[in-house]
N, C-alpha and C positions, 0 to 999 in steps of 0.2 A: 097249393100243390094239386088240387083237383082240376086245375085249368088244362093241364095237357091231356086229361081223359075225355074232356067235352066234345072235341071234333071226331072222335072214333066212330060213332053211329053213322056219320055221313060218308065215310070212306067206303063202306061195304057196297052200296050200289054203284059207286063210282068205279069199284074194281070189276063188277060184272059187265058193265056197259061195253067196254072194248071187245069182249068175247062175243056177245050177241051181234054187234056190228060186223065182226069178222065172219061169223057164221052166215049172216045175210048176204054179205058181199061175196062169199064163196058160192052161195046158192044162186045168186044173180049171175055170177061168172059161169057157173055150170049151165044154167039155163040158156045164157047167151052162147056158150060153146055149142050146146046141143042145137040150137037154132042154126047157128052158122054151118054146123056139120050137115044138118038136114038140107039146108039150102044149097049147098055146094054140089057141083056136078058129081057124078058118080065116080069119074076117074080121079078126081081131086078130093073125094070125100074122106078117103083114109088119111091123105096128107093133111087136110083140114082137121080132121079129128085128132090126129097126133099133135098138131100145133096147137089145137084148142086145149088138149089135156095137159100139154107142157106148160102152156100159159096159166092154166088153172093151178097146176101144181106150183109153179113159181109164185103165183099170186097167194096161194095158200101159205106157202113157206114164208113169203114176205109178211103176210098178215100174223103168222104165227110168231115170227121173230118180233114183229111190232107189238104184239100182245105181251109177249115175254119181256121186252124192253120196258114196256109201260108198267108191268107189274113190278119189275125190278126197280124201276124209278120210284114207284109208289112205295115200295119197301124201304128204299133208302131215304125217301122223305119222311116216312114214319119213324125211321130209326133216328134221323136227324132231329126231328121234332121231339122225340123222347129225350134225346141227349140235351136239347135246349131246355126242356122242362127240368131235367135233373140238374142242369147248371143253374137254372133260375132258382130252384129250390135250395141249391147249395149256396148261391149268393144270399138268398134271404136268411138262411141259417148263419152264414158268416157275418152278415150285417147285424143280425140279432146278438150273436156273441160278441161282436166288436162293441156294439152299444152297451151291453152288459159289462164288458171289460172296462170301457171308458167310465161308465157311470157308477159302477159298483166295485168292480175288482181292484182297479188302480187306486181309488181313494181309500178303500179298506186296507190295501197293502201299505200305502203312504202312512196312514194313521197308525198302524201297528209298528212300522219302522220308526216313526216319530216317538212312540211310546217306549222304545228301547228294544223291540223284538229284532232278531236277526232276520236276514233275507229268507232263509229256509223256512223259518217259523211263520213269517208273514205270508209266503206262497202257499204253505200248507193249510192255512186258515181260510183260503178262498177257493171256490171251485175253479179247476183248470179249464180253459177253453178247449174245444175239440181241434181246432186248427193248430198245426204246428207253428206256424208263423205267429199266431196270437199267443201261444204259450211262450215263444221266444221273446215276443215283445213284452209280455208280463215279467219274464225273468230278468230281461235287461233293465226294465223299468225298476224293479225291485232292487237289483244290484246298484244301479246309479243313485236311486234314492237313499239306499243304505249307506253308500259312500258320502253323499252329500250330508246326510244326518251325522255321520261320524266326523266329517270336517267341521260341521257346525258346532258339534259338541267340543271337539278339540279347540276350536277358536273361542267358544264360550269359556272353557276351562282356562285358556290362556288369558283371556281378557280378565277373568275373576282373579287370576294370579297377579296380573299386572295391577289391578285395582287394589288388591290386598297389599302388595309391595308398596304401591304408591301411598296408600293410607298408612301403613307402617312408617314408611320414610317421612311422611308429613308429620305424624305424631312424634317421631324421634327427632325431627328438626325442630318442631315446636318446643319440645322439652328441652332440647339442646340450647335453643335460643332464649327461652324464657327462664330456665333455671341453671342448667349446668354450666354454660359459658359465663353468665353474670357471676356466679360463685367462683369459678375459676379465675376470672378477671379481678375479682375483689382479693383473692388471695395473692395473686400475682402483684397487685398494687401494693400489697403489705410487705413484700419482699420475698415471698416463697419462690422456690425455683420451679421450672416447668416439670421436671421429673416428680418432684414431691406433689405437686398439684395433680398431675396426671395419675399418680399412684393412689390418691385418695378419691378421685372422681369415679362415680358409677360409670362403667363402661357401656356404651351402647351396644345393643345386640348386633346390629348390622356391621359388617366389615367396613363399608364405605363411611358409615356414620363415625365409626372408631377412628379411621384415617383422617376423616374431616376434623374431628375433635382434636387429635394429636397435632395436626397441622395448624389449626387456629391458635391453639393454646401456645404452641412453641413460637409461632410468629408474634403473638401478643407479648409473650415473655421477652422475645428479642427486643421488640419495640419498647417494652418497659424498661429493659436494662439500658438501652440507648438513651431513653428519655431521662431515666434517672442519672445516668452519667452526665448528660447534658446539664441537667438541673444542679447536680453537685458542682460541676465545673463552673456553671454561672454563679451559684451561690458563693463558691470560694472566691471567684473573681470579685464579686460584688462585696463580699466581707472586706476585702482589701480596700475597695472604694469607700466602704462605710467607715473603716478605720481611719483612712485618709481624711475623710470629711469630719469625723469627730476630732481628729488631731488638729485640723484647720480650725474648728470652732474653738477648741481649747486655746490654740495660739492666738486667735483673734480676741478672745476674752481676756487673756493675759495682756495683750496689747491695749485693749481698752482701759485696763487699770493702770497701765504705765504711761500712757500718752495723754496729752491734754485735749481740750475741746477742739482744737484746730483740726485733729484727725478723727475725732469720735464719731462724727457722722458717717464718714467713710467706712470706718471699722464696723459700725452697726449695719450699713448696707451690705458690706461683705458678710458679716455674720448672718444676715437674713437670707441672702443668696445661698450661702453654704447649708443653712437649715433647709432650704427648698430641695437642694441637691441630696441632703440626707434623706428627706421624705421620698424622693424618687428611688433612691437606691434601696431604701427599707421596702418600697412597694414591690420593686422588681425581686428582692430577695425573699419576700413572703411568697410571691407567685411561685418561685423556684423551690420552695420548701425550706428555705433558710429562716433566719430569724432577724428581729430588728436589731439596729446597732446600739440601742439603749436598753438597760434593764434597771429595775428599781428594787430596792430592799426595804422601803418604807413607804407608808401611805402618802397620797398626794391629795390635797383638798380639791374639791370640785372646781373652785374658780381657777386654781392654777392648772388643773387639767384643761379647762377652756382656753386659758391664755397660752398654754403650751401648744394646743392644737391651732389656735389662730395664728400663732407665730411661725407657723410652717408654711403658710399659704401666701400667695403673691398679693391678694387684694385684702390684706389684714385690716387696712384703714376703714373699709366699708362695713366691717363686722361690728355689731353692737351686742354686748353680753348682758343678760338679765339673770343674775345668779341669786336664787333665793334658798340656796341650800349651803350648809356648813359641813356636809358629809365629806368623807375622804374615800378614795378608791384604793384598794389594796395594792401593795407594790407589785405583786405578780401580774396584775391586769392593767396597771396604770398606763404602761406604754401602749398596750393594744387599744385601750379606750381613747388615748390621745390620737393615735393614728386613725382610728375609725372615725372620730369626730372631724379630725382634720380633712379627711377625704369628703365627707359629706358637706362640710362648710365650703370647701373649695369647689365642689361641684355646684353648690347653691350659688356662690359667687360668680362662677363662670358662666352660668345660664340665667343671669339676670342682668338688666341694664347696668352699665358701669357707673352710673349716678345713683343707683338704688342701694339701700343698705340691706344687709342680711342679718336678721335678728335671731339670736340664740337665747332660749329660755330654759332655765334649769329649776325643776321643782321636786320636792320629796313627796312621794306617795307610799301607800302600804306595799305596793308591788315592788317598789324600788325607786330609783332615780329616773325621772322623766326628763330627757333633753329634747326640746323642739326646735328645729331649724326652719325657718320661714324665708323665702325670698319673694321678690315682687316681679319676677319674670313672667314669661308666658306659661300659662297653666298647661301641664302634661296632659296629652290625650290618654284615653283609657288604655289604648295599646301600649303607648310608651310607659304608662304607670305600671302595666303588668310586666313588661320587660325589665323595668327597674327593680321591681319587687322579685323578680326571678333572679336577677344578678345579685341582689343582697341576701338571697336565701342561703347562699353558700353551696348550691348544687352545681353550678357552672364554674368548675375550677380548671377545666381542661384549657391548657394554653392554647390549643389549635383553635378553639372556638371564641377566643377573646380578640377583640380589636386592639390594634397597637396603641391607639390614642384613647381607649375607654377602658382603663384598668382600675380606676379608683373604686367603682362599685363592686368589682369582683374581690378587691382586698376587702372592702366592707363586709361582704359575704363571708370570706374566709374568717375574719376576726369575730364576726357575729356568731358563727358557728363554733368557733373555738371557746369563746367565753359565755355562750348561751345568752347572747344579747338580742333583743327583739328590735327589728328595724322595719318601719312600715311607712308608706306614703299616703298622703291625702291632700285635698285642695287647701291652699293656704287662705286665710282670711285677708291677706294683704294682696290677693289677686294672682299669686304664683302657686308654687308648690311647697307643701310642708312635709317634713321628715320627722317622724316621732321615733326616738330612741329610748328604749327601756333598759336600764342597767339593773340586773336582778340584785337582790340583797346579798348573795354570796360573794359579789365583787366589792362590797362595801366594807371598809375597815372598821373594827370595833372602836367605839369612842372611848378615849382615855382621858385622864386629867392632863391638861397641857402643862408642858414645862415652861418656866419663865423664858421670855424672849431675851435674845442677846442684847447686852447693853449697847454694844456698837451699832446694832441694827435693829431697833425696835420694830416689832410687827405693827403694821398699819391695819386698821379695821377694814374688813372685807366690805367693799361697797355693794349695795343692792343692784345698782345698774351702772355699768362702766363701759367705756369704749375699749377696743382692743388695744388701742395706742393713740396718744395725742396726734393730731393730724400733721403737726409740724415736725414730729420725729421721724428719722429716717427709716428705722426699722424696729421691730420689736425684739430682736435678739439682743441680749445684754450679757455682760460679764458677770462671773460669780464673785461674791464677796470673798475676800481673802481670809477665811477662817484660819486662825492660827491652829497648827497641830499641836496636840498635847504631848506630853512626854511621861514616861514611867518614872518610878523612883530612881532608876539607874540611868536616866538621860536618854532612853531609847525612844524613837518617835512612835506615836500612836496614830493609826489611820483612822479618821472619823468615818462613820457610817456613810456609804454612797461615794466614797473617794477611793481612787487607786493609791497605792503606796507611792508611785512616781509623783502623782499629784500632791500627795501630802508632803513628800520630801520638798517639792518645789515651794510649797506654802511655808514650810518650815525654814528654808533658806531665805525667803523674803521677810520672814518675821523680824529678823535683826534689822532690816532696813526700814521697817514700817513706820517706825516713830518719826525718823528724819524725813521720810518721803511724804508723810501725812501733812506736814506743814507746807512742803513744797507743792503738793498736789491740791491743797484746799482751795486756791483760787480756781483751778480747773473744775474742782467738783462743785464749787459755788456756781460757776458758769453753766455746768451741766447738771444743775440740780433736778431739772425735769426729767433727767435720765436715771438719776440715782435711785430714787424710790422704786421706779420700774425694774431697775437692775436687781435691787435687793428682793422685790417681790417675785421676780422670776425664779430665784433659787431659794428653796426651802432650808431652813437651818438644819444642820445634822441632827440635832436633838428634838426638832419639832416637826410636827406633821400638819399644822394648821396655819402656816404663814400665808399671808395674803399676797397676792401678786401673781404674775404670770409663771408658768412652768417651763418654758423653754430653756431658760438659763439653767436651771437645775437638772435638766435631762441628761446632761453630760457627765455628772458626777460618778456614775456607776461604772464608766468604762474601765 
């Protein structure tokens, strides 16, 4: 700011120089005019003097005007220089204020606004610039930053709300999937209605979760009703097929008793085929929630259990039984154990070479009866063994997850879960796969003193190692012995245990013809002697639970 005052000492001499020059010029002109006047003739001297005076006056005026103009010009120049200096000073001040505004004021205002202060409070906390424009810039900046901070805070709050809702929904969905829906599905599977289940369920706090829960539970209830209706319809249809198969077996076994050796082999083959149909229908009925076609009201010895199981499969000739136990299975579990072992033996026979045997071992242990089934097929891989153990665990009972041709292990799992039977797989010492079945003690019948065997059909001793059936026989299924039905003191028929009244009546009607028919049938029985013992062994006596032989013949008596 001291720079505009520096040239002022040099201007004063410059201001006096034009006046001195003007005076000298006027003096020179006056001298020149006097000389010209003196040199002029007398007659023209007055005219010359006047002319010289006029010229001098004009020159003086011109010089004066010039001096005044120069002074005015100098004054204007000095004024302009002062204004320039003032403007320069103003620019310097403005630059300094702008720098202070940019470097100090604006950051301070922005920090205060970010800290939550309002625009007016932030502006009041910083010194205002002198310039109107700078003050306007500062105000506009504060307002814009305040608006941006407000928008950012609103967006942050909205984001936090969205995150909170998402976390709440995720937690609600997790609880819904992990606890609420499984409990609801379990109750729906037991027969509860959707309204009852929804009334007892803890309601989710969110409206959407509540609507989702209602929708899923009601849809699952509808699918369960449809599935249950389909299972009931299938079970009813299969029960008719089961009844027809049982009736066919009864008729075939009656025919085996009536006809001679010429048709006995064909009847045995038909008997065996019908037994396989019965196994298939029982399998489907169990999967659909039905029950087996046979039930027992008396214990069945373990060897008869094995023979009854083997008699239901196609490859019965390849099965070798090694029974070292005289224990009996209680009647309520006998059919289930037979079916379970039949499925496992059939599976072992199907997955082993057709020329190799399947060996079944029965041993008594402290934990129960141990049945080991070993084949000589390809050894199962670890993954296949895990899948098999998963199938027999009883956890995979959903029909949608089962293959149409692989139902046997699922049935094993159902029966094992029902009767608390342990089924496990291991590599076989014969090169294939071994299945170990542990029958727990609560399935075993209490040992009792055995009643005397029937005189007509004496019990044969249980062999330690037997084949499922002689190779030359057509099938293991056999007819039941025609046990005569007893009568009361008033002549009314008495139904033996394990027999229906219709069956008892038929036996009673045939009793009158038994004596005469026995002589006529004796040659046929002699010719079929190799089947007779097997027939008698297949059906335990009504009063005995330890008869030796197979069990398929006796399986039909309880219908």
